[in-house]
N, C-alpha and C positions, 0 to 999 in steps of 0.2 A: 378735491385731496387737500390736503395742507400740508404745510411742511412738516408739522412734527410725523404724519404717518409716511411720508417720503422719507424723513431721516429712520425712522422704524424700520422700515423695508431694508433701506441700505445696510444698516447693523444686522439683519436678521441675514442677509444675504451675506454678507461680511462674514458672521458668526460660521455658517454653513460650510462658506469656504473654506476656513480656519479648519473645523473641524473635518472636513476632507482630506486638505494638506495632511493634517497631524495624523489620520488614517493611514494615507499610503504612505507616507514617512515611516510609520512604526511598523508595517509590513516590510519595506522595504531592507529596514533594520534587523528585523528579528527573524527570517530567514535566514539570512546569513549567519547570523550568531546561532540559530537553533542549528545548524547543519554543521559548526565548526565545533560547539559543544558536544554534536554525537560521535563526530569523527576522533574527537581527544578521546571521549569514553572507549569507543572502539578500539583505538591503540593502545589506552592504558590495560585494557583487558585483555590486549595479545600480548602484549608485553608481560604482564603476570600470568600468563597461561591459562584464564578463566575461558576462554575460546577456543576450543579444538577445531579444525576444520575437518567439515564433512569429507567423508571417501567419497570422490566422482565415481560415476557409473559410465565409464567409457570402454569404450569400443578398441577393437584391436589398433584400428587408424587413428585413436584419441579422439575423437568425435564423440559428444553426447548422444546419449541415444533414450528412445521412449520404451518402456516395454509396451503401453498399447494407447491408444486413445481414450482411455477411462484415465490416463495419468494427467491430461493437461484440461479434462472437461466433464462435465456429466454425461452420463449415458442417455440416449432417446429413450424416452417413454413409448411405450407399447400399453394396449389394451387387455387385460387379461384379468376373466372372473370378473369383470364387469367393474374394474379398477386399472387405471393407471400404473402401471410399474416400470423401473429402469431394466432397459436390455441389456444385462450384463452378461457377459457368457461366463458359463458355470466354469469357475477353476477347480483345478484337479486336487486331490487333497494327496498329499504325500504321505506316503507312511514311513516313519523313522526306526529304525530296526537296530536294538544296541548289539552290537557281537562283540 
């Protein structure tokens, strides 16, 4: 292997190291900047009144509660009629009467 091959190899490794350092630096800089932009946008919308807080579903003691397990994940599958279907409980239909 000649001197030319050694120099070319060293330049290629240096170029790769520079590219890797640039990629890491761009990620280190881009993530905090994107976070700051997102926070500033959220605060500006809140000041203008574009964002209304969602009503919290709270119980009497102030803790949040879930209505059922289907609120946090898919229902398990059961085999019915030759096909797998979600095993969700039947929900009662409410009848609204105008008085």
